[in-house]
C-alpha positions in Angstrom: -25.2 80.1 -10.8 -28.8 78.8 -11.3 -30.0 79.5 -14.8 -33.1 81.0 -13.3 -31.3 83.2 -10.7 -31.2 86.9 -11.5 -27.8 88.5 -12.2 -26.8 90.8 -9.3 -26.3 94.5 -10.3 -24.9 97.2 -8.1 -26.5 100.6 -9.0 -24.7 103.7 -7.8 -27.0 106.6 -8.4 -27.6 109.6 -6.2 -30.7 111.0 -7.9 -33.5 110.1 -5.4 -36.1 109.8 -8.1 -34.0 108.2 -10.9 -32.3 105.6 -8.7 -35.5 103.9 -7.3 -37.1 104.2 -10.8 -34.2 102.3 -12.4 -34.5 99.6 -9.7 -38.2 99.3 -10.5 -37.8 99.3 -14.3 -35.1 96.6 -14.5 -36.0 94.7 -11.3 -37.9 92.0 -13.2 -34.6 91.0 -15.0 -31.9 91.8 -12.4 -31.4 91.7 -8.6 -30.5 95.4 -8.1 -28.9 97.0 -5.0 -29.0 100.8 -4.9 -26.2 102.9 -3.4 -26.5 106.7 -3.3 -22.9 107.9 -3.1 -19.5 107.0 -4.4 -18.0 105.9 -1.0 -20.8 103.5 -0.2 -20.6 102.2 -3.8 -16.9 101.6 -3.4 -17.5 99.7 -0.2 -20.2 97.5 -1.7 -18.1 97.0 -4.9 -15.2 95.7 -2.9 -17.0 93.6 -0.3 -19.6 91.8 -2.4 -19.8 89.9 -5.7 -21.7 91.5 -8.5 -22.4 90.4 -12.1 -22.4 94.0 -13.3 -22.3 97.6 -11.9 -24.1 100.7 -13.1 -22.4 103.8 -11.9 -23.5 107.4 -12.3 -20.7 109.8 -13.4 -21.6 112.7 -11.1 -21.7 111.2 -7.6 -21.3 112.8 -4.1 -18.2 111.9 -2.0 -16.5 110.1 -4.8 -17.0 110.8 -8.5 -18.1 107.9 -10.7 -14.9 107.9 -12.8 -12.8 107.9 -9.6 -14.9 105.1 -8.2 -14.4 102.9 -11.2 -10.6 103.7 -11.2 -10.5 102.7 -7.5 -12.3 99.4 -8.1 -10.1 98.5 -11.0 -7.0 99.4 -8.9 -8.2 96.9 -6.3 -8.5 94.2 -9.0 -12.3 94.3 -9.4 -13.0 93.1 -13.0 -16.8 93.2 -12.8 -18.3 94.7 -16.0 -19.2 98.4 -15.4 -21.7 100.6 -17.3 -21.3 104.3 -16.6 -24.3 106.6 -16.7 -23.6 110.1 -17.6 -25.4 113.4 -18.4 -22.2 114.4 -20.1 -22.6 113.3 -23.7 -19.5 114.7 -25.4 -17.0 112.3 -27.0 -14.3 113.3 -24.5 -16.7 112.6 -21.5 -17.3 109.1 -22.9 -13.6 108.6 -23.5 -12.8 109.6 -19.9 -15.4 107.2 -18.5 -14.1 104.3 -20.6 -10.5 105.2 -19.8 -11.3 105.1 -16.1 -12.2 101.4 -16.6 -15.9 101.3 -17.6 -16.9 98.7 -20.2 -19.9 100.7 -21.6 -21.7 104.0 -21.1 -25.2 105.3 -21.5 -26.1 109.0 -21.8 -29.0 110.4 -19.8 -31.9 110.5 -20.5 -32.0 106.9 -21.6 -34.6 104.2 -22.2 -34.9 101.4 -19.6 -35.1 98.8 -22.3 -31.7 99.8 -23.7 -30.2 99.8 -20.2 -31.5 96.3 -19.6 -30.2 95.1 -23.0 -26.8 96.6 -22.4 -26.6 94.8 -19.0 -27.6 91.5 -20.6 -24.8 92.0 -23.1 -22.3 92.8 -20.3 -23.3 89.8 -18.2 -23.7 87.3 -21.1 -21.5 84.3 -21.0 -20.6 82.0 -23.9 -19.6 78.3 -23.9 -16.0 77.9 -24.9 -15.4 75.9 -28.0 -14.2 72.4 -27.4 -10.4 72.0 -27.3 -10.5 68.6 -28.9 -12.7 67.8 -31.9 -13.4 64.3 -33.2 -13.0 63.9 -37.0 -13.8 60.3 -37.7 -10.8 58.3 -36.5 -8.8 61.5 -36.2 -8.9 64.2 -33.6 -8.0 67.9 -33.8 -6.3 69.6 -30.8 -7.3 73.2 -31.1 -4.8 74.4 -28.4 -1.8 73.1 -30.3 -3.5 73.3 -33.8 -2.5 69.7 -34.5 -4.5 67.0 -36.3 -3.8 63.6 -34.7 -4.1 60.5 -36.8 -5.2 57.1 -35.3 -1.6 55.9 -36.0 0.0 58.7 -33.9 0.9 61.0 -36.8 0.7 64.7 -36.1 -0.2 67.3 -38.7 0.3 71.0 -37.7 -2.1 73.6 -39.0 -1.7 77.3 -39.5 -4.0 79.6 -37.4 -6.3 80.1 -40.4 -6.4 76.5 -41.3 -7.3 75.7 -37.8 -10.0 78.3 -37.6 -11.6 77.0 -40.8 -11.5 73.4 -39.6 -13.1 74.4 -36.2 -16.0 76.2 -37.9 -16.7 73.2 -40.1 -16.3 70.7 -37.2 -18.7 72.6 -34.9 -21.6 71.8 -37.2 -20.5 68.7 -39.2 -23.9 68.2 -40.9 -24.1 71.7 -42.2 -23.0 72.9 -45.6 -21.3 76.4 -45.2 -21.2 78.9 -48.0 -18.0 80.7 -48.8 -19.5 83.9 -47.4 -20.4 82.2 -44.1 -16.9 80.8 -43.8 -15.3 84.2 -44.5 -17.4 85.8 -41.7 -16.6 83.1 -39.2 -13.0 82.0 -39.9 -11.4 84.8 -41.8 -10.7 88.5 -41.3 -12.7 91.4 -42.6 -11.7 92.3 -46.2 -10.8 88.7 -47.2 -12.3 87.6 -50.5 -14.4 84.4 -50.9 -11.5 82.9 -53.0 -9.4 82.8 -49.7 -11.7 79.9 -48.6 -10.8 77.8 -51.6 -7.1 78.4 -51.0 -7.2 77.2 -47.4 -9.5 74.3 -48.2 -6.7 73.3 -50.7 -4.1 73.7 -48.0 -6.0 71.5 -45.6 -6.6 68.8 -48.2 -2.9 68.8 -49.1 -2.0 68.2 -45.4 -4.7 65.8 -44.4 -6.2 64.3 -47.5 -8.8 65.4 -50.0 -11.7 63.9 -48.0 -11.1 66.2 -44.9 -13.5 68.7 -46.5 -16.3 67.9 -48.9 -17.3 70.2 -51.8 -21.0 70.6 -52.2 -21.3 72.0 -55.7 -23.3 75.2 -55.9 -23.5 75.6 -52.1 -20.1 75.5 -50.4 -18.2 73.2 -48.1 -18.9 70.6 -45.4 -16.7 68.7 -43.0 -15.4 65.4 -44.2 -12.8 63.1 -42.7 -9.0 63.1 -42.8 -7.4 60.3 -44.7 
């Protein structure tokens, strides 16, 4: 898709005032097609490609939750945001269990709807599978460090995650707090970083990670 091309959004909303208003309010950011009932929404959802769908919960001919269930049953994986005037926790749970990815309770702010759609349609570049570390390479898929002489060093999942974070920005010095947030799980203490740096150095040489005193750690080179 062209970077400047608008994401295509199917809006299924039967309110004859709200539907066109939503199209107008988010039309600068998205290419919106409006459908006014569940059956037409199902037809459009199955026959065309969409980047996201916004589906009202209370629709004529086919309820919004039933529409989402039908789409998911046919293998449609397009992100769905469900609009609902029903704001109880159980109503939200029912919508999400039907296959929606997000929900928004009426009345809502157009800016929030647009932000949620941007989040649903956002894509991220996958991290590289093979990282260059001086004369060595790191294969993220197999979590193995490969030496220039053909030696292979296997890393644990956490060792691999730590190495990937450092290798993604080799010129940057990471604090322990930053490494905890990027490569460890919630609740781990900063001391865990020191432990896994020690493990990596023991496997691939002390120079694989540099200590920057008073700041943190930076990528080095295996030895």
